[in-house]
Kinemage of the C-alpha trace (Angstrom):
@kinemage 1
@onewidth
@group {chain A} dominant
@subgroup {mainchain}
@vectorlist {calphas} color= white
{ca unk a 1} P 52.883 100.005 54.856
{ca unk a 2} L 52.687 96.381 55.893
{ca unk a 3} L 56.492 96.194 55.742
{ca unk a 4} L 56.852 99.139 58.124
{ca unk a 5} L 54.444 97.506 60.551
{ca unk a 6} L 56.480 94.319 60.424
{ca unk a 7} L 59.833 96.103 60.928
{ca unk a 8} L 58.656 98.482 63.662
{ca unk a 9} L 58.696 95.892 66.518
{ca unk a 10} L 62.226 94.791 65.593
{ca unk a 11} L 63.430 98.397 65.564
{ca unk a 12} L 61.842 98.950 68.968
{ca unk a 13} L 63.595 95.867 70.354
{ca unk a 14} L 66.931 97.014 68.934
{ca unk a 15} L 66.482 100.490 70.424
{ca unk a 16} L 65.669 99.007 73.843
{ca unk a 17} L 68.699 96.705 73.671
{ca unk a 18} L 70.992 99.589 72.691
{ca unk a 19} L 69.570 101.717 75.501
{ca unk a 20} L 70.248 98.921 78.000
{ca unk a 21} L 73.787 98.479 76.678
{ca unk a 22} L 74.466 102.205 77.068
{ca unk a 23} L 72.904 102.210 80.541
{ca unk a 24} L 74.929 99.255 81.805
{ca unk a 25} L 78.082 100.612 80.159
{ca unk a 26} L 77.678 103.837 82.104
{ca unk a 27} L 77.365 102.111 85.499
{ca unk a 28} L 80.145 100.902 87.741
{ca unk a 29} L 80.465 99.781 91.350
{ca unk a 30} L 83.173 100.740 93.834
{ca unk a 31} L 83.695 98.242 96.662
{ca unk a 32} L 84.382 99.083 100.299
{ca unk a 33} L 88.030 98.023 100.148
{ca unk a 34} L 89.027 99.750 96.908
{ca unk a 35} L 89.440 103.044 95.076
{ca unk a 36} L 87.619 103.569 91.777
{ca unk a 37} L 89.925 105.249 89.236
{ca unk a 38} L 88.064 106.921 86.349
{ca unk a 39} L 90.062 107.940 83.271
{ca unk a 40} L 89.220 109.664 80.008
{ca unk a 41} L 91.722 109.305 77.160
{ca unk a 42} L 94.318 108.043 79.631
{ca unk a 43} L 93.970 110.934 82.086
{ca unk a 44} L 92.375 110.702 85.528
{ca unk a 45} L 89.029 112.494 85.682
{ca unk a 46} L 87.958 111.410 89.157
{ca unk a 47} L 88.744 108.992 91.969
{ca unk a 48} L 85.975 107.471 94.048
{ca unk a 49} L 86.952 106.394 97.550
{ca unk a 50} L 83.447 105.706 98.909
{ca unk a 51} L 81.693 102.437 98.145
{ca unk a 52} L 78.609 102.630 95.934
{ca unk a 53} L 77.095 102.675 92.452
{ca unk a 54} L 78.360 105.384 90.090
{ca unk a 55} L 77.933 106.481 86.490
{ca unk a 56} L 80.496 107.348 83.827
{ca unk a 57} L 80.453 108.471 80.213
{ca unk a 58} L 79.964 105.193 78.317
{ca unk a 59} L 82.634 104.095 75.818
{ca unk a 60} L 84.708 107.198 76.640
{ca unk a 61} L 85.585 106.914 80.316
{ca unk a 62} L 87.192 103.742 81.629
{ca unk a 63} L 87.286 102.553 85.233
{ca unk a 64} L 89.933 100.567 87.097
{ca unk a 65} L 90.408 99.850 90.780
{ca unk a 66} L 93.164 99.914 93.390
{ca unk a 67} L 93.110 98.250 96.820
{ca unk a 68} L 92.601 100.367 99.940
{ca unk a 69} L 93.596 97.636 102.369
{ca unk a 70} L 97.084 96.755 103.595
{ca unk a 71} L 99.094 94.663 101.176
{ca unk a 72} L 101.826 92.137 101.849
{ca unk a 73} L 104.637 91.398 99.427
{ca unk a 74} L 107.023 88.505 99.992
{ca unk a 75} L 110.415 89.792 98.864
{ca unk a 76} L 112.602 87.188 97.106
{ca unk a 77} L 115.485 86.064 99.312
{ca unk a 78} L 118.930 87.514 98.583
{ca unk a 79} L 122.478 86.526 99.448
{ca unk a 80} L 124.226 89.578 100.911
{ca unk a 81} L 127.610 90.380 102.426
{ca unk a 82} L 128.094 91.464 106.029
{ca unk a 83} L 130.742 93.916 107.252
{ca unk a 84} L 133.213 91.059 107.730
{ca unk a 85} L 132.697 90.008 104.084
{ca unk a 86} L 130.679 86.912 105.025
{ca unk a 87} L 127.607 85.780 103.110
{ca unk a 88} L 124.134 85.736 104.593
{ca unk a 89} L 120.843 84.764 102.917
{ca unk a 90} L 118.111 87.217 103.958
{ca unk a 91} L 114.376 86.659 103.447
{ca unk a 92} L 112.015 89.640 103.965
{ca unk a 93} L 108.387 90.576 103.619
{ca unk a 94} L 106.849 94.050 103.506
{ca unk a 95} L 103.464 95.447 104.582
{ca unk a 96} L 102.420 98.531 102.623
{ca unk a 97} L 99.351 100.552 101.664
{ca unk a 98} L 98.346 103.030 98.946
{ca unk a 99} L 97.890 106.453 100.577
{ca unk a 100} L 97.554 108.693 97.503
{ca unk a 101} L 95.742 106.847 94.678
{ca unk a 102} L 96.150 109.761 92.257
{ca unk a 103} L 99.930 109.940 92.621
{ca unk a 104} L 100.162 106.151 92.670
{ca unk a 105} L 98.218 105.863 89.408
{ca unk a 106} L 100.277 108.578 87.712
{ca unk a 107} L 103.664 107.248 88.823
{ca unk a 108} L 103.305 103.482 88.863
{ca unk a 109} L 99.754 102.438 87.980
{ca unk a 110} L 99.468 98.884 89.271
{ca unk a 111} L 100.274 96.847 92.366
{ca unk a 112} L 102.536 94.495 90.407
{ca unk a 113} L 104.634 97.410 89.137
{ca unk a 114} L 104.895 98.793 92.665
{ca unk a 115} L 106.122 95.428 93.902
{ca unk a 116} L 109.043 95.671 91.471
{ca unk a 117} L 110.037 98.999 93.015
{ca unk a 118} L 109.597 97.622 96.532
{ca unk a 119} L 111.799 94.680 95.609
{ca unk a 120} L 114.619 96.854 94.257
{ca unk a 121} L 114.484 99.379 97.104
{ca unk a 122} L 114.322 96.801 99.895
{ca unk a 123} L 117.215 94.867 98.381
{ca unk a 124} L 119.344 98.022 98.302
{ca unk a 125} L 118.462 99.116 101.856
{ca unk a 126} L 118.882 95.642 103.378
{ca unk a 127} L 122.188 95.217 101.549
{ca unk a 128} L 123.512 98.491 102.985
{ca unk a 129} L 122.203 97.671 106.469
{ca unk a 130} L 123.697 94.179 106.555
{ca unk a 131} L 126.964 95.594 105.273
{ca unk a 132} L 127.413 97.493 108.541
{ca unk a 133} L 127.093 94.444 110.805
{ca unk a 134} L 129.068 91.280 111.535
{ca unk a 135} L 127.607 87.989 110.353
{ca unk a 136} L 127.614 86.391 113.809
{ca unk a 137} L 126.168 89.600 115.292
{ca unk a 138} L 123.173 89.400 112.943
{ca unk a 139} L 122.593 85.670 113.398
{ca unk a 140} L 122.774 85.741 117.182
{ca unk a 141} L 120.812 89.008 117.599
{ca unk a 142} L 117.943 88.875 120.083
{ca unk a 143} L 114.371 89.960 119.391
{ca unk a 144} L 115.009 93.530 120.548
{ca unk a 145} L 118.008 94.010 118.272
{ca unk a 146} L 116.183 92.368 115.361
{ca unk a 147} L 113.258 94.762 115.835
{ca unk a 148} L 115.649 97.720 115.751
{ca unk a 149} L 117.107 96.477 112.466
{ca unk a 150} L 113.606 95.988 111.016
{ca unk a 151} L 112.617 99.533 112.017
{ca unk a 152} L 115.799 100.975 110.543
{ca unk a 153} L 115.105 99.224 107.233
{ca unk a 154} L 111.405 100.186 107.265
{ca unk a 155} L 112.099 103.879 107.870
{ca unk a 156} L 114.647 104.031 105.059
{ca unk a 157} L 112.442 102.196 102.540
{ca unk a 158} L 109.459 104.396 103.412
{ca unk a 159} L 111.560 107.560 103.034
{ca unk a 160} L 112.665 106.401 99.575
{ca unk a 161} L 109.206 105.479 98.251
{ca unk a 162} L 106.356 107.299 100.014
{ca unk a 163} L 106.665 110.783 98.507
{ca unk a 164} L 107.468 109.504 95.027
{ca unk a 165} L 104.753 106.869 94.647
{ca unk a 166} L 102.011 107.808 97.116
{ca unk a 167} L 102.437 104.738 99.317
{ca unk a 168} L 103.194 104.133 102.971
{ca unk a 169} L 105.579 101.322 103.887
{ca unk a 170} L 104.312 100.156 107.271
{ca unk a 171} L 106.775 97.393 108.027
{ca unk a 172} L 109.701 95.549 106.483
{ca unk a 173} L 110.389 92.390 108.470
{ca unk a 174} L 113.268 89.944 108.306
{ca unk a 175} L 111.380 86.666 108.503
{ca unk a 176} L 114.335 84.356 107.972
{ca unk a 177} L 118.129 84.432 108.035
{ca unk a 178} L 120.129 81.577 106.547
{ca unk a 179} L 123.771 80.827 106.029
{ca unk a 180} L 124.877 79.713 102.576
{ca unk a 181} L 125.223 75.927 102.620
{ca unk a 182} L 128.976 75.964 102.055
{ca unk a 183} L 129.818 77.954 105.210
{ca unk a 184} L 126.909 77.185 107.530
{ca unk a 185} L 128.805 74.601 109.583
{ca unk a 186} L 131.889 76.807 109.902
{ca unk a 187} L 129.931 79.797 111.192
{ca unk a 188} L 127.932 77.787 113.684
{ca unk a 189} L 131.185 76.164 114.776
{ca unk a 190} L 132.696 79.591 115.460
{ca unk a 191} L 129.591 80.691 117.360
{ca unk a 192} L 129.687 77.545 119.532
{ca unk a 193} L 133.419 77.999 120.123
{ca unk a 194} L 132.911 81.636 121.156
{ca unk a 195} L 130.162 80.667 123.580
{ca unk a 196} L 132.266 77.840 125.023
{ca unk a 197} L 135.120 80.297 125.593
{ca unk a 198} L 132.774 82.690 127.372
{ca unk a 199} L 131.380 79.845 129.486
{ca unk a 200} L 134.891 78.666 130.339
{ca unk a 201} L 135.906 82.196 131.312
{ca unk a 202} L 132.878 82.541 133.574
{ca unk a 203} L 133.607 79.153 135.133
{ca unk a 204} L 137.238 80.142 135.720
{ca unk a 205} L 136.135 83.412 137.302
{ca unk a 206} L 133.763 81.505 139.545
{ca unk a 207} L 136.442 79.045 140.591
{ca unk a 208} L 138.880 81.879 141.326
{ca unk a 209} L 136.282 83.654 143.454
{ca unk a 210} L 135.520 80.407 145.281
{ca unk a 211} L 139.234 79.863 145.922
{ca unk a 212} L 139.532 83.385 147.356
{ca unk a 213} L 136.605 82.753 149.675
{ca unk a 214} L 138.079 79.429 150.845
{ca unk a 215} L 141.471 81.033 151.491
{ca unk a 216} L 139.871 83.876 153.432
{ca unk a 217} L 137.824 81.400 155.454
{ca unk a 218} L 140.897 79.289 156.254
{ca unk a 219} L 142.765 82.439 157.253
{ca unk a 220} L 140.001 83.555 159.613
{ca unk a 221} L 139.812 80.057 161.099
{ca unk a 222} L 143.562 80.021 161.760
{ca unk a 223} L 143.353 83.393 163.517
{ca unk a 224} L 140.503 82.206 165.711
{ca unk a 225} L 142.326 78.983 166.616
{ca unk a 226} L 145.529 80.877 167.428
{ca unk a 227} L 143.633 83.249 169.698
{ca unk a 228} L 142.049 80.323 171.468
């Protein structure tokens, strides 16, 4: 009897501790900028998109999270060929967001895995796009033309990935274009030469026009003097 009285408090403490463990194991918090993904035996049971405190079946259901906010991925630079078989080093970044967390979880699961697919798809699309343009055309393109190229790439990447993975590709931007070191000087030399030729042609046209005006003026002056 005395032994039971001595053990009873310890049993009560153990029961309280176990109850607290079960209680805390059944609670989880979803933040404002994330989705709460609840799975049971590897299958999705529910997805919470509103922030707050929730409960799950302890030790059976597991919870992970995915970001709601826009994500940026810096795509590794690649050396690609243009339509005139010249090399160009292209550096991109992409802005994307998870639109369908259920499909995303089923098809890819994590942000890092999605980045691998973004990397491969962007490389392929940019490679094909650059392959339709001249090297000097790409390098010397103005802001308007560059924006058109970015939009063309973005639309194609989004079409390839959105329906399959539950994401939306908002923007693929070319942040930097470089020439490979071995031909950088040659290309810039050609660009300078082309511009000098254009400038010379414009100067020649201007001089020709000026000569015509002078000749016409001299002619009119001669007529006036003769009449006088």
